C-alpha positions in Angstrom: -53.1 -47.4 1.6 -52.1 -43.8 1.2 -49.4 -42.2 3.4 -50.4 -38.6 4.0 -47.6 -37.6 6.4 -44.0 -38.2 7.5 -43.0 -40.5 10.2 -41.2 -39.3 13.3 -38.0 -41.0 12.2 -38.0 -39.1 8.9 -38.5 -35.8 10.7 -35.6 -36.6 13.1 -33.3 -37.5 10.2 -34.1 -34.3 8.3 -33.6 -32.1 11.5 -30.3 -33.9 12.2 -29.0 -33.4 8.7 -30.0 -29.7 8.8 -28.3 -29.2 12.2 -25.1 -30.7 10.9 -25.1 -28.5 7.8 -25.8 -25.3 9.8 -23.1 -26.2 12.3 -20.5 -26.8 9.6 -21.5 -23.5 7.8 -21.3 -21.6 11.1 -17.9 -23.0 12.0 -16.5 -22.2 8.5 -17.9 -18.7 8.6 -16.2 -18.0 12.0 -12.9 -19.3 10.7 -13.1 -17.1 7.6 -14.0 -14.0 9.5 -10.9 -14.2 11.7 -8.6 -15.0 8.8 -7.5 -11.4 8.2 -6.2 -11.2 11.8 -4.1 -14.3 11.3 -2.8 -13.1 7.9 -1.9 -9.7 9.3 -0.1 -11.2 12.3 2.0 -13.5 10.0 2.9 -10.7 7.7 3.9 -8.5 10.5 6.1 -11.2 12.0 7.8 -11.7 8.6 8.4 -8.0 8.2 9.8 -7.6 11.7 12.2 -10.6 11.2 13.3 -9.3 7.8 14.1 -5.9 9.3 16.1 -7.5 12.1 18.0 -9.7 9.8 18.8 -6.8 7.4 20.1 -4.7 10.3 22.4 -7.6 11.4 23.8 -7.6 7.9 25.2 -4.7 6.1 22.1 -2.4 6.1 20.5 -0.6 9.0 16.8 -0.9 8.9 14.2 0.8 11.1 10.5 0.1 10.9 7.5 1.9 12.3 4.2 -0.1 12.5 1.1 2.0 12.2 -2.4 0.8 13.2 -4.5 3.5 11.4 -7.5 4.3 13.6 -6.8 1.4 15.9 -6.5 -1.0 12.9 -9.9 -0.1 11.5 -8.3 1.6 8.5 -5.6 -1.1 8.1 -2.1 -1.7 9.2 1.0 -0.4 7.4 4.8 -0.3 7.9 7.2 2.5 7.1 10.7 1.1 6.6 13.8 3.2 6.5 16.8 1.4 5.1 20.3 2.9 5.4 22.8 1.3 3.2 26.5 1.7 4.0 28.4 2.0 0.7 32.0 0.7 0.1 33.4 4.2 0.5 31.7 4.6 3.9 29.0 6.9 2.7 25.4 6.1 3.4 22.2 6.1 1.3 18.8 6.1 2.9 15.6 4.8 1.3 12.1 4.9 2.8 9.4 2.5 1.7 5.8 2.0 2.9 4.1 -1.3 2.9 0.5 -2.1 3.5 0.3 -5.2 5.8 -3.5 -5.3 5.9 -6.3 -3.2 4.4 -9.0 -5.1 6.4 -10.8 -3.8 9.5 -8.9 -5.2 12.5 -8.5 -4.3 16.1 -4.8 -3.6 16.6 -3.0 -2.2 19.7 0.5 -2.0 21.1 1.7 -2.7 24.6 3.3 0.8 24.6 -0.2 2.4 24.3 0.9 4.5 21.4 -0.7 4.7 17.9 2.4 3.4 16.3 5.4 1.2 17.2 8.9 2.2 16.1 11.4 -0.7 16.1 15.1 -0.5 15.7 17.5 -3.4 16.1 21.1 -3.5 17.2 23.5 -4.4 14.4 25.8 -6.6 16.6 23.3 -8.6 18.6 19.9 -8.1 16.9 18.4 -6.9 20.2 15.8 -4.2 20.3 17.4 -0.8 20.7 16.1 1.5 23.5 13.8 -1.1 25.0 14.9 -4.1 27.1 11.4 -5.3 27.9 8.9 -7.4 25.9 7.0 -5.4 23.3 3.6 -6.8 22.3 1.3 -6.2 19.4 -2.3 -7.3 19.8 -4.4 -8.2 16.7 -8.0 -9.4 16.7 -11.0 -9.8 14.6 -14.2 -11.8 15.5 -13.0 -14.7 17.7 -9.5 -14.7 16.4 -6.9 -13.1 18.6 -3.1 -13.1 17.9 -0.3 -11.6 20.0 3.1 -10.8 18.6 5.9 -10.7 21.2 9.2 -9.0 20.5 11.8 -9.8 23.2 13.9 -6.7 23.8 17.2 -8.4 24.9 17.3 -10.8 22.0 15.1 -9.3 19.4 13.4 -12.6 18.8 9.8 -12.5 17.5 7.1 -14.9 18.6 3.5 -15.3 17.3 1.0 -16.5 19.8 -2.6 -17.6 19.4 -5.1 -17.0 22.2 
């Protein structure tokens, strides 16, 4: 006897396997497309914490975070370090760091195009701002919020 077709069970098994494969591929793709937002947020938190710690030490460090074209052209940091020498004189050095070159949606709670941050040497608190400053970073379904608490200078990374 010749079998000229597939049984209903065979078709159901094939469709089930294809559904699982498509689901896994779609889930993996959504995770990988949001990865730049996660990476950018982690790097920003690290840079902000480094600046705060450097200020509480011997150096005074100010940073300005730029979201070029709302993050579409990347995110960069300009860091101005002022070193106090043993004789009391100071030396300043400005460096620029690229945090992300990927297209992201980035905004600040201040509503500005950039976010200047300066910390107090004694307490590590945010100078000139006693409120919470937030940085919003998103791409695809991945949304991250960085909160900087003005009174303490503490930095927190939140996933939405």
